C-alpha positions as CSV (number, residue, x, y, z in Angstrom):
1,M,21.2,-16.7,-36.1
2,L,18.5,-15.0,-34.1
3,A,19.2,-13.6,-30.7
4,A,18.4,-15.9,-27.7
5,I,16.1,-13.5,-25.9
6,I,13.6,-15.8,-24.2
7,P,14.8,-17.2,-20.9
8,T,14.2,-20.9,-20.2
9,R,11.8,-20.2,-17.3
10,V,9.5,-18.3,-19.7
11,H,9.9,-21.0,-22.3
12,A,8.8,-23.6,-19.7
13,V,5.6,-21.6,-19.0
14,M,4.9,-21.3,-22.7
15,D,5.5,-25.0,-23.2
16,Y,2.8,-26.0,-20.7
17,A,0.4,-23.4,-22.0
18,V,0.9,-24.5,-25.6
19,G,0.5,-28.2,-24.6
20,V,-2.8,-27.4,-22.9
21,L,-3.9,-25.2,-25.8
22,L,-3.3,-28.1,-28.2
23,I,-5.2,-30.5,-26.1
24,A,-8.2,-28.2,-25.9
25,A,-7.9,-26.9,-29.5
26,P,-10.3,-29.3,-31.1
27,W,-13.1,-27.8,-29.0
28,I,-11.8,-24.2,-28.8
29,F,-11.6,-24.0,-32.6
30,Q,-14.5,-26.4,-33.2
31,F,-12.8,-28.9,-35.4
32,A,-13.3,-31.9,-33.1
33,D,-16.3,-33.1,-35.1
34,E,-14.9,-32.2,-38.5
35,S,-11.7,-34.3,-38.5
36,N,-10.6,-37.1,-36.3
37,A,-7.1,-36.8,-37.6
38,A,-6.9,-33.1,-36.6
39,K,-8.5,-33.8,-33.2
40,W,-6.1,-36.6,-32.3
41,I,-3.0,-35.0,-33.7
42,S,-3.7,-31.9,-31.7
43,I,-4.3,-33.9,-28.5
44,I,-1.3,-36.2,-28.9
45,V,1.1,-33.4,-29.8
46,G,-0.1,-31.4,-26.8
47,V,0.5,-34.3,-24.5
48,V,4.0,-34.9,-26.1
49,I,4.9,-31.2,-25.4
50,I,3.8,-31.5,-21.8
51,L,5.6,-34.8,-21.2
52,Q,8.8,-33.5,-22.9
53,S,8.7,-30.4,-20.7
54,T,8.4,-32.4,-17.5
55,I,11.7,-34.2,-18.2
56,T,13.7,-31.3,-19.7
57,N,16.7,-29.9,-17.9
58,Y,15.2,-26.5,-17.2
59,E,13.1,-24.8,-14.7
60,G,9.9,-26.5,-15.9
61,G,11.3,-30.1,-15.7
62,F,9.8,-31.4,-12.5
63,L,10.0,-35.1,-13.2
64,G,13.7,-35.2,-14.1
65,H,16.2,-33.7,-16.4
66,A,16.7,-36.4,-19.0
67,I,16.5,-34.1,-22.0
68,S,19.0,-31.2,-22.5
69,M,17.6,-27.8,-23.3
70,R,19.3,-27.9,-26.7
71,M,17.6,-31.2,-27.5
72,H,14.3,-29.8,-26.3
73,L,14.6,-26.9,-28.6
74,A,15.5,-29.2,-31.5
75,M,12.4,-31.2,-30.7
76,D,10.3,-28.1,-30.5
77,A,11.5,-27.1,-34.0
78,L,10.5,-30.6,-35.3
79,I,7.1,-30.3,-33.6
80,G,6.7,-26.9,-35.2
81,I,7.4,-28.3,-38.7
82,F,5.2,-31.3,-38.1
83,L,2.3,-29.0,-37.0
84,V,2.7,-26.7,-40.0
85,V,2.6,-29.6,-42.6
86,S,0.1,-31.9,-40.7
87,P,-3.1,-30.5,-42.2
88,W,-2.0,-31.5,-45.7
89,L,0.0,-34.6,-44.6
90,F,-3.1,-36.0,-42.9
91,G,-5.8,-34.6,-45.2
92,F,-7.6,-32.0,-43.1
93,G,-6.2,-29.0,-44.9
94,D,-9.5,-28.6,-46.8
95,E,-11.7,-28.9,-43.7
96,G,-11.8,-25.1,-43.2
97,A,-9.6,-22.6,-41.6
98,N,-10.7,-23.5,-38.1
99,A,-9.2,-26.9,-38.6
100,W,-5.9,-26.1,-40.3
101,L,-5.0,-22.6,-39.2
102,P,-4.4,-23.4,-35.5
103,F,-1.9,-26.0,-36.6
104,V,0.0,-23.6,-38.8
105,A,-0.1,-20.8,-36.4
106,I,1.0,-22.9,-33.4
107,G,3.6,-24.6,-35.5
108,V,5.1,-21.3,-36.7
109,G,5.0,-20.1,-33.1
110,E,6.9,-23.3,-31.9
111,L,9.5,-22.7,-34.6
112,G,10.0,-19.1,-33.6
113,L,10.1,-19.9,-29.9
114,A,12.7,-22.6,-30.5
115,A,14.8,-20.1,-32.5
116,I,14.8,-17.3,-29.9
117,T,15.0,-19.2,-26.6
118,N,18.3,-19.1,-24.7
119,P,19.5,-22.8,-24.6
120,L,21.1,-22.4,-21.2
121,P,18.8,-22.8,-18.2
122,G,18.9,-19.9,-15.8
123,E,21.0,-21.6,-13.2
124,R,23.8,-22.6,-15.6
125,R,23.6,-19.2,-17.4
126,Q,24.3,-17.5,-14.0
127,R,27.2,-19.9,-13.3
128,A,28.7,-19.2,-16.7
129,R,28.5,-15.4,-16.1
130,E,30.2,-15.8,-12.7
131,A,32.9,-18.0,-14.2
132,S,33.7,-15.5,-16.9
133,R,33.9,-12.6,-14.4
134,A,36.3,-14.6,-12.2
135,A,38.6,-15.4,-15.2
């Protein structure tokens, strides 16, 4: 197992940044006109990442805490796998590297980030440390 070295507050910032990046990716990487599938998958996954973040039980969850951090990380891993395979699953893997490479790179990044993020939000991590010192 990889070490959990990314705190949840950093993960939260990265979630929102990746969500915005995916929403803008069709125009940044210029595949909006090449593949409707790529364009809409990128936008929809970006929105899903942002919405998931707003209701996660961590520092970035400002609409509520309906999703645990462990569930959030599991969903991040699934999103990462989905992004990696989507160019070939939805037929835009042969549209050029500008269409498929962002999906693969961001998907691998999502997998890696999910693997190395500490699943305990900062507040609970601090309480756990204090409890272990008191015992």
